[in-house]
C-alpha positions in Angstrom: -35.1 -100.8 47.7 -37.0 -104.1 47.8 -39.0 -104.8 50.9 -37.3 -107.1 53.4 -39.0 -109.8 55.6 -39.1 -108.9 59.3 -38.0 -112.4 60.2 -34.9 -112.2 58.1 -34.1 -108.7 59.2 -34.4 -109.7 62.9 -32.2 -112.6 62.5 -29.5 -110.5 60.8 -29.6 -107.8 63.3 -29.3 -110.2 66.2 -26.2 -111.6 64.5 -24.6 -108.2 64.1 -25.2 -107.6 67.8 -23.4 -110.9 68.9 -20.6 -110.1 66.6 -20.1 -106.5 67.7 -20.3 -107.6 71.3 -17.5 -110.1 70.7 -15.3 -107.2 69.4 -16.0 -105.0 72.5 -18.0 -102.4 70.6 -21.4 -102.7 72.3 -20.8 -104.0 75.8 -23.7 -104.7 78.0 -27.0 -103.1 76.8 -25.2 -100.3 74.9 -25.7 -99.7 71.1 -28.7 -100.0 68.8 -29.0 -101.2 65.3 -31.7 -100.9 62.5 -32.5 -102.0 59.0 -35.2 -100.8 56.5 -38.0 -103.2 55.8 -39.8 -101.0 53.4 -39.2 -97.5 52.1 -42.7 -96.2 51.6 -44.4 -96.1 54.0 -41.0 -96.3 56.0 -40.8 -99.3 58.2 -37.6 -100.2 60.3 -36.6 -103.3 62.1 -34.7 -102.1 65.3 -33.3 -103.4 68.4 -35.3 -103.3 71.6 -34.3 -100.9 74.5 -32.0 -102.2 77.3 -31.1 -105.6 75.7 -27.7 -107.1 76.2 -26.1 -107.3 72.7 -24.1 -110.4 73.3 -27.4 -112.3 73.9 -29.3 -110.5 71.2 -32.1 -112.7 69.7 -34.7 -112.2 67.0 -37.2 -111.7 69.7 -35.4 -108.6 70.8 -36.2 -106.8 67.5 -39.3 -104.9 66.7 -40.9 -102.9 64.0 -41.4 -99.1 63.9 -43.0 -96.6 61.5 -41.5 -93.3 60.2 -42.4 -91.6 63.5 -40.5 -94.1 65.5 -43.7 -95.7 66.9 -43.7 -99.4 67.5 -45.9 -101.5 65.5 -47.6 -104.9 66.1 -46.7 -106.6 69.4 -45.4 -104.4 72.2 -43.8 -106.9 74.6 -40.6 -105.0 74.1 -39.9 -101.2 73.9 -38.0 -99.7 70.9 -34.5 -98.3 71.6 -34.6 -94.7 73.0 -32.7 -93.5 70.0 -35.1 -94.8 67.4 -35.8 -91.2 66.1 -32.1 -90.9 65.3 -32.3 -93.9 63.2 -35.4 -92.6 61.4 -33.7 -89.3 60.7 -30.6 -90.8 59.3 -32.5 -93.1 57.0 -34.6 -90.2 55.7 -31.7 -87.9 55.2 -29.2 -90.3 53.7 -31.6 -92.8 52.1 -29.8 -95.5 54.1 -30.9 -99.2 54.3 -29.4 -99.7 57.7 -28.0 -97.7 60.6 -25.6 -99.1 63.3 -24.7 -97.4 66.6 -21.6 -98.7 68.7 -20.2 -97.7 72.0 -16.5 -98.7 71.7 -13.7 -97.3 73.9 -12.0 -95.7 71.1 -15.0 -94.0 69.5 -16.0 -92.7 72.9 -12.6 -91.3 73.6 -12.4 -89.5 70.3 -15.9 -88.2 70.5 -14.7 -86.0 73.5 -12.2 -84.1 71.3 -12.5 -80.3 71.8 -13.6 -79.7 68.3 -16.7 -80.0 66.2 -15.3 -83.1 64.5 -12.3 -85.0 63.4 -10.8 -85.4 60.0 -9.0 -88.7 59.0 -6.7 -88.9 56.0 -4.0 -91.0 54.4 -5.1 -94.4 55.7 -5.6 -97.4 53.3 -8.6 -98.6 55.3 -10.5 -95.5 54.3 -11.0 -97.3 50.9 -13.5 -99.6 52.7 -16.0 -96.7 53.0 -18.6 -96.6 50.3 -17.6 -94.5 47.3 -14.0 -94.0 48.4 -11.3 -95.3 46.0 -8.0 -93.8 47.4 -6.2 -93.6 50.7 -5.7 -89.9 50.0 -9.3 -89.4 50.8 -10.0 -87.1 53.8 -13.0 -88.2 55.8 -14.7 -85.5 58.0 -16.5 -87.2 61.0 -18.7 -84.6 62.7 -19.1 -84.6 66.6 -22.7 -83.8 67.9 -23.3 -82.9 71.5 -25.3 -85.4 73.2 -28.8 -84.7 74.6 -31.6 -86.7 76.3 -34.3 -85.0 74.3 -34.4 -87.4 71.3 -36.7 -85.1 69.3 -34.3 -82.1 69.6 -31.4 -84.4 69.1 -32.8 -85.8 65.9 -33.4 -82.2 64.5 -29.7 -81.4 65.4 -28.5 -84.6 63.8 -30.7 -83.8 60.6 -29.2 -80.3 60.3 -25.6 -81.7 60.8 -26.2 -84.3 58.0 -27.4 -81.7 55.6 -24.2 -79.6 56.5 -21.9 -82.5 55.9 -23.3 -84.4 52.8 -20.2 -86.4 52.2 -19.9 -87.8 55.8 -20.2 -91.6 56.3 -20.6 -91.3 60.0 -20.8 -89.0 63.1 -19.9 -89.3 66.7 -22.2 -88.3 69.6 -20.0 -86.7 72.2 -18.9 -89.1 75.1 -21.2 -91.5 73.5 -20.2 -93.3 70.5 -20.5 -93.8 66.7 -23.3 -93.8 64.4 -22.8 -95.0 60.7 -25.0 -96.3 57.9 -25.1 -97.9 54.6 -27.2 -98.8 51.6 -27.5 -102.3 53.1 -27.0 -103.9 56.5 -23.7 -105.6 55.2 -22.4 -102.2 54.0 -23.2 -100.6 57.3 -21.4 -103.3 59.2 -18.3 -102.8 57.0 -18.4 -99.1 57.8 -18.4 -99.9 61.5 -15.4 -102.3 61.0 -13.5 -99.7 59.0 -14.2 -96.8 61.3 -13.6 -98.7 64.6 -10.1 -99.8 63.2 -9.3 -96.2 62.3 -10.4 -94.9 65.7 -8.3 -97.4 67.5 -5.3 -96.8 65.3 -5.5 -93.1 65.9 -6.1 -93.3 69.6 -3.3 -95.8 70.2 -0.9 -93.7 68.1 -1.8 -90.5 70.1 -1.5 -92.3 73.4 1.9 -93.5 72.9 3.5 -90.5 71.1 5.4 -87.7 72.8 4.5 -85.4 70.0 1.5 -83.1 69.7 -1.9 -84.7 68.9 -1.7 -83.6 65.2 1.9 -84.9 64.9 1.0 -88.2 66.6 -1.7 -88.7 64.1 0.7 -88.0 61.2 -1.6 -85.4 59.9 -4.7 -87.6 60.1 -6.6 -85.5 62.7 -7.1 -81.8 62.0 -9.2 -79.1 63.5 -12.1 -77.9 61.4 
């Protein structure tokens, strides 16, 4: 992975924030985004805490190290969930991590199961490495917590247990996904948010059971 300039990364992350806000995926100050600037030593560009994503600017991005500590200027504070980004990058070798708070991802994240399995949808082919709609994607659900160090350890263990997963949901919170590049991570958000809304709307209007409404798309583990 080639090092990226901080200025370019900040500009690109700000653009992602404004686009996601326009889609209703990160209303208000919700959500956080990061991209890798350098792999060794690890440096991330990440959104500041409590910033309105519809008004995100390059000045709202800062740089952190492999412990999630802010580097350089400290006029803004890093996202409270920075350690989760660091954990995902380390475990997955990701080049970018994106976290959204859409209505549909939040609803599905409260399912009474340890995850959801989505299969049979053409849009699954938009996920990296997937070449057929017959793919079954397992998306773990992780119980949310305010202790970020403990939560990052839980997320790390979950990623080890689900090596093929492209994403996970924090319960009653939202989606985390990643990619080798920021563009790939953004595509994963678009694919997964589409699938979540499709499944959620189908279940909401169907008189059948949840599994029947999803046409076999969502299964218990």
